[in-house]
N, C-alpha and C positions, 0 to 999 in steps of 0.2 A: 335158173338158179332160184331157189326158194327165198322169199324175203322173211324177215323176222316175224312179221305179223302172221304169215302163213303157218309158221312153226308154233308160235305161242298164242296166236289168236288175238294179239293186241300189238299196237305200235309202242306201247309203254314197255321199256326194257326191264328185265328182271336182273337183280343183283343180290348175291348172298352177303349183305352188308352194304356199306357205302359204295356207290358207283363212282370210282375215282375219275373215269373218263367222261363223265356227264358234262354237257355244255351248260352255260348259264341259262336258267329258265327251264331246263329239261326235267320233266317228271319221270320218275322211275319207281319200281317196286322193290323194297328191301325185304327179301324172303326170309332172312334170318330174324329180323325184328317185326316182321309182318305189318309193315306200314308203307304208305306212299310218301315219297320225299321228292324234293326238287332242289336244284342248285340256284343260288342267288348271290349277288355281290356282297361281300362282307364290308359293312360300313359302320361308322361311328355311331354310338348311341347317345353321345353327349358332345357338346362343342368345346372348343378351347381357343384361347388367345395366344398369338405369337407376335413377336416384335416386328414392326415394319419400319420403313424409312422415315427419318425424322423430318418434320417441317423445317423450313429455313428460318421462320420467325416464331419465337415462343410467345404464347398469348392465351387468354381465357375469354369467356363470353363471346365466342365467335359463332358464325353460321357455317353450315355444311350442306353438301348435296352429293349424290352419287348413288349408283345402282348396286355396287358390291364392294368387296374388299380389295379389288385391284383398280378401282376407278373412283376418285374422290375430288371434291372441290371444297376448299376451306377459304373463308372470306371474312374480313372485318375482325373485330375483337378488341380487347383491352391490351396494352395499358390505357388508362383513362385519359381524359383531356378530350381532344378531338376524335379519338378513336382511330383504329387502323383501317386503311382502305386496301391493304395488301390482300391479294388473291393468289392461292397456290393450287396447282393441279397435280393429282397423284396417279401414277401409271402402274401401281402394284409394286414398285421398287423405290422410286424417288419422287419427292415433291419438287415441282418447278414453279417459280414465280411467273405469273401471267399478268394480264391487264388488271389494274386496280379498279375497285368500285369507284363510282363517281362521287359518292359520299362516304367518307370514313366514318365508322360507327362501331359501337359495341352493344351487347345485349340484342343482337340482330338475329332474325330467324331466316331460314331458307329451306328449299326443297328442290327436287328435280334430279337431273343427272349432271355429270361433270361437263357435258357439252350443251345442256339446255336446262338452265336453272333460274330460280327467282329468289331474290333477297328482299326482305321488307322489315320495317320498323328499326328499332335500335336507338342508341343515344349518343350524343356528343355533348359532354358537360358544358352548360347545365341543361341542355335542351333534350327534348324527346322528338324522335323523327317519325314521319309518316311515309317517307319516300320508299318506293319500290323500284327495283331494277331487275332486268332480265339479262341472262348470260347466253350467248350464242356459240360458245366454244372458243371465242377469241376476244370478245369485248362485252362490256356492260352497257345497257341502254336504259335510261330512266323511263318508267311507264307510270300508270295511274297510282296516285297516293292512296294509302289506307284512309278510311274515314276518321280513325282515331289514332293520333300519334302515341307511341309507347315503346318502351324497351323491356328487356327480359321477356320477350314474347315467344310463343311457340308456333310451329306451323308444320304442315305436311301437304303432300300432293305432288303435282307436276307443274311445269312452267305455264301450261294453259288451263289448269284446273286445280286450284290450291285453296287451302284453308288457313287463316291466321286466327289465333285464339289466345286469350289471356294477356298477361303482361302487367306493366306498371305504368300508370298515366302521369302522376300518381292519383289515388292510391292504386293497389292491385285491382285488376279488373277481370271480368269473365266474358267481355265482349268477343264476339266471333264474327269474322268477315269472310265471305266467299269470293274467290277470284275466278273469273270466266275467261281469262286471257286478255281482257282489255280494261276491266274495272272491278272494284270491290263493292260488295253489297253486304250490309249488316244483316245477320241472321240471328238465330237463338243463342243466348248466352250460355256459357258453362254454368253448371250448378254450384261449383265452388270457385270463387274468385282466387286467382293465384298468379305468381310470376316465377321466373327462374325454374322452369319445368321443360318438358319436351313432349313430343307426340310422334305418331306414326300414321300413315294412311296413303292410299293409292291416288285419291283425287278429292274433290270438294264434296263428295257424297258419302264418304266413309273415312272415319278417323278415330284415333285413340289418343287421349291426353292423360298423362300420369306424372305423379310427384309434384314438386314445387314448394313455394313458400306462400302460405295462406294469410298471415302467419298463424302458428309456427309451421315448420316443415310438415308436409302432408304425404300420405301414401295413397290418396284418393285417385282412382282411375275412372275416366268417363269415356263412353263410346258414342260416336256421332253417326247418325243414319241418313244424313242429308237434310234433316228437318230439325232434330232436337238432340240434345245430349242426355245420356242415361248413365247413372252411376252403376258401375260394375265392381268386380272384386278388386280390393286394394293390393298395392305392392306389399311385399313382405316387410319392407323397411321404408319408413317415411324419409324423404330426402329432397332437398332443393339442389339446384345446380346440376341436375341429372341430364344425361344424354340418352338418345334412343333412336330406333329406326324400325322399319318394317311396314306392315299394313295393319288394318283394324283387327284382324283375327290372328295374326302371327307377328309378334313384335319382340323387340329386345330392348332392355333398359340397363344402363350401366353407369357406374361412378356416382358422384353426388356428395352433398354436404348434409350431415357430418361426413367428412372426407372418407370415402370408401372405395374399394375395388369391386364391390358386389355387382354381380350380373344376374338379371332375371329374364326368363323367357315367358311370353304370353301366348297361350294356345287358343284364345278366343273366349275363355271363361275363367282362367286362373293364372296367377304368376307362380313360377317355379324357380328357385335359386339354382344357378348353374355355375360354371367355372369363373373365378375372379379374374379381373384385369391384373396384369403384372404390376402396374403402378396405380396405387390408390390416388384419386384426384377428384376435384369438383370443377364445375363451370367449364367442362370440356365440350367437345362436339363430336358428332358421328354421322355416318350415313350407311346405307345398304339395306340388307334384309335380315331376317332372323337367322338365316343360315350362312350369310356372307356379308360381314359388316366391317366398318372401320371405326376406331375410337382415336381421337387425336387432340393434342394440346391440353389445356386445363391448368389447374393450380394445385401444387403440392406443398408440403411443409417447407420445401426449399425454394418455392417460387413458381412462376409460370414455366411450362415445359414445352418442348417440341415433340415429345414422345408420340409415336403412332403405334397402335396395335391392330392386328388383323384377326377377325373372328371367323373361324370355320365351324359351322354348326353341325348338328347331327346329320348323318347321311353321306359324309365324305368317305371315299374308299379307304379301307385299312390295308396297309401292306402286311406281308407275312413272310417268314422264313420257312422253308421246307428242306428237310434233310435229303441230300443227293448222294451220288456215288462217291466212294472213297478214293483217295490217292493210293497208288501202289506202294509208295514208300512213306511211312509215318514220319512227319517232321514239323518243326516250328521254324520261324523266320523264313518261311517259304515265300518266294517272290511271285506274285500273281500279275499276269499281263494279259490284256485283251478284253474280250466281251463275255457276256453271259453264256454264249453258246460256242465260243471260239477263243480259247484261252491257253496260256501256258502256266505251269507251276514249276519254278526253277530253284535249284540249290536249297539252302537252309541247313539245319542241323538236326540229326536224328537223336542224339544224346549229347550231353556236354562233352566237347572235344571231338565229336564225330561229325565232321562237316561233309555236306553232300554236294556231288556234282550232277545229280540226277535232274533231268528235264522230262516233264510229262505234258502231253498235249491233250486238251479237253475239247471234245466235239459236241458238247451239249448233253451228253448222257454218260460218258465214261472217259477215264484217263488212259493214255497209252504212252509207254516210255519211248522217248526218242533220243537223239544224240545228247551226250553229256556236255556240260560247260567245260572249258579248258582248265579253269582254276576253281577248286572247291572253295566255298566261302559261305559265311552267314552274315546277317546284318547288312546285306547289299540292298540296292534299290533297282527297280526296273521300270521300263516304259514300253509302250507299243500298243498296236491296235488289234492284233489278232495272234493266232498261233503260228503264223508264217512270217511275222515282222516284229522284231523286238530288240531291246537293248537292256543289258544289265551293267551295273557299275558299282565300284567301291566294295565295302565289306571287310571281313577279317579272315585270314587264312588259318589253317590248323596250327601253324607254328607261332601265331600271335600277331605278326605285323598287320597294320591296316593297309588297305589297298587303294590304288588309284586306277586299277585295271578296269577297262571297258571291253565288253564283248557284244558283238552284233549277231543276230539270228536271222537266217534267210529262209527258214522253213525246213531245213534239213541238217544244218550244222552251225556251230558257233565260231566266229572269227574274232581274234583280238584286234581292236582298233585303238584310236588315240586315247591316252590316259587322261584322267582328271588332273588338274593342276595341284589339287590338295588331296592327300590321302584321307580316308575317313571310313568309319563304319556307322551303322544305324542312322544314316542320313535318309532324307526323303527324295522323291522325284515324281515328275509327271511329264507327259508329252508323248512323242512318237519316236520311231527308230531314227529319224532324221532331224527332229526338232524337240529337244528335251531340256529340262531344268533339273539340276541336282542342288540340294540345299541342306544346311545343317549337318549334324553328325557328331562323331567323337574322334579325336586324334590327340590323345594324352589329356585333352580337356574338351568340353563342349565347344562347338564352333558355329559361327553364323554365316560362314562362307557360302556363296551361291555361284554356280557356274552354268553357262548356257552351251548347249550342244547344237551344232549346225549340220550334222551328218558326217563330219570328219574331224573336228577339233572342239575342245572345250575352251570357253573364254570366261574369265572371272567377271561377274557383274555385281550389282548392288547386294549388300548383305541383308539377311534377315534382321528384323528389329531386335531380336534376342537370340543369343546362342542357345541351341537345344539339340538333343538327340533322342534316341528311341523313336525314330520316325520311319523305320524301314519300309512299311507299307502305307506310309502317310503321303498324301498328295492327290489332288484331283485337278486335272487341267487338260486343255486341248493340245497345247504345244509349248514352246519356250517363251510365249508372250502372254499366257493367261492361265492362272490356276490359284489354288489355295493350299495352305499348310495349317493343320489344326492340332492342338494339343502338344504332347511331348514333355520331355524333362529339361527344364531350364535351371540355371544356377540357384534360383529361389525355390526349386522343387517342381513337381509336376503341375501343369496348369491346363486351362481350357481355352487359352488364347488362340485366335485364328488370324492369319495374315493372308492378304490377297496380293497377287503379283500381276502387274499390268504390262510387263515387258521391259520395264526399266527400274522399278522399285517395288518394295513391299509396303503395304499399308495395313495397320491393325484394324480389324473389323469386329463383328459380333462374336462373343465367346460361345463355346459349346455350353450345354447345360451341365455336363459332367466332366470333372477334371480327370485326365487319364493320359497314359503313354502307351507305346506299343499297340496302338489302335490301327485299324485299317480304314482306307478311304478309297472312293472311286467317284467318277463323275467329272464335272467341269466347274469352272470358276463360279458360275451362278446357279448351279444345280448339282449338289454333291450329297454323298451318303457316307457317314462314318459309323463304325460298329466295332464292338468288342474292346479289348485293351485292358490295361492294368490300372486300377484306381488306387492301389497301394501295393507294397511288396508282397503281401499275402492275400490280395483281393483282385479277382478277375471279373470283368464286366460282360454282360450280354446286351448292354444298351445299344440302341440304334438311333441315330439322329439324322434328319435331313436338313439341307441348307438350300435356301431359296435365293441366295445372293445378298441377303440382308441379315437373316437370323437363322438359328438352329431350332428345330422342333423335334421333340422325342416322338418316335414312332415304335413299331412293334419290336420287342426284344428278339435276339437270336434264341434258338432252342438250347444251345450249349454256350455257357459263358466261357470265352476263350480270348486270348491275345496272341500277338505275333502271327496273325493269319495272313495268307495271301488274299488279294482282292482284285476283282475285275468287274467291269460293267458300268452301269449308270444308276441313277436314282430310281428308274423304273424296273430294271432287271439287273441284278448283281450276283456275284459269286463270292463266297467266303471259303478259303481253302486251307485245310490243315490247321496248324497252330498249337497252342498249349493251354490246357486247363490248369487249375490250381495244383493238380497232382501229376499230370502226364502229357506227353505229346499226343496229338490226335491226327488221324488221316481223313476224318469226315469232311464232307463238303456241305455247305448250306446254300440254298438258292433263294434269292429275294425277288418277290414280285411286288411292285408298288401298289397293286390292288389284288385282292384275294377273293376267292369264292368259298362259300360255306354251304352246308346242307341244312335245309329246313324240313322238318317232319310236319306233314299236313295236320296231324292231330295235336300238334303243340298248342 
């Protein structure tokens, strides 16, 4: 059999336009546009901050260490007096108190990772400290002191090769000391004496110092080459109480006084303003790199805070929606069940008053009609893991009454099983055919009722914190012990509230960025995706947000703004099924990929 290269004389494939089947990195020739192109991952061109887990103790003027936005160490800090010795470790979701510093202090500096760090300098009113301590992942050990005691100091490097610079003795100083893993040695001073600033750097041979109080506040930036400091391009805004991280040639600076949320990136020659922090603050701390960083604690107009924000810089994968095959029956309020390649689309309404019994099975490329449900309904909820194992419950019949009816799917037919204890429509649900949770809904008024399914019967459990409905495709969870409910319509109106279920009770957690109801959701308690929905009676959303267990982040919009859509899948691969736009019901399907591929023309 002839190979492609034998026919065309090259292993580069030819395509009349974009080559949709090309693999990542594959070069091909576009004969229509007469150019060579290749496929590559679609990634962000600029970074963004998202909310992370809060510290246990609010503070300012603390030290920090850590390699990225999922691993941090926070230690020391004010309130003043003797200063804090508290140390907390971050795992990407929560901060946990670990062993204290031997010497409580504020205005302390540090660097390294969350398992191997060094802390030095700082103050305990009215004194200035020279002590240095190293962290081994479980405890702090006192090591060699700095030659000059000071607070409001800056530093960078690792536990065996670090640099300490500047600070307040008093007065402010430019003294620099180099750490070799056992002792400090005085080296060349900064050109600009300063305190309350920060720095970045990989070790004691390369560093960057920026901002601070000289006085007044300065934008000066200096670069260290292992021997001397050289003045380089200034920050765009002068500020003290600034935080930062990274290395000499790729750094990030954020926050500061005058109190700001401004973030700037350093590319080795100049600073560029990028996305702001969510919370403006000064005298905060941070750790990580230019592309993956943490910002935490600090001082706001309301006082010291525990707020943590995670920075994802340029280069992160961008998710995308692509239009897929359509349903055979156009409808809204369709129930989506299963996975990205193995799903069901059940019931719904084709027009006002025309309720559907249709079930369609999705194999990853097309829908096929299978056995109908026993009771036509809309505003029902459903759970399940595939197109052969599912559960639907509640909803409203054509004659008007709300339902408690539950039906179970075995891959070929629907069977009526145990009813809910409370009738409802427009409630939410998550779980499997044998372990599900039903919550909220409408039964003459909004309800907060929650019920747990064990495979044969429903049992009433703890209520939602607020009564709400318009949740039909709302809910992301593994089974009846773990999941979330987001948005919906409550007595006070639509909201962005999110509640998390732990098997026994609901807890309010971080809000979505956009208020809406009749949205769709999929995923699990700590990793979920919501999309579409209604933001007002005459406004439909295409917004997509992902949940990391702590906060919501806006990602790529759907191609068509629609609500009342079926949903299936995960945050990596999801399916949006049918629904309603502002003007009409739709049959189209959209497929979500948590990372996407784009085409690059070589002559660009």
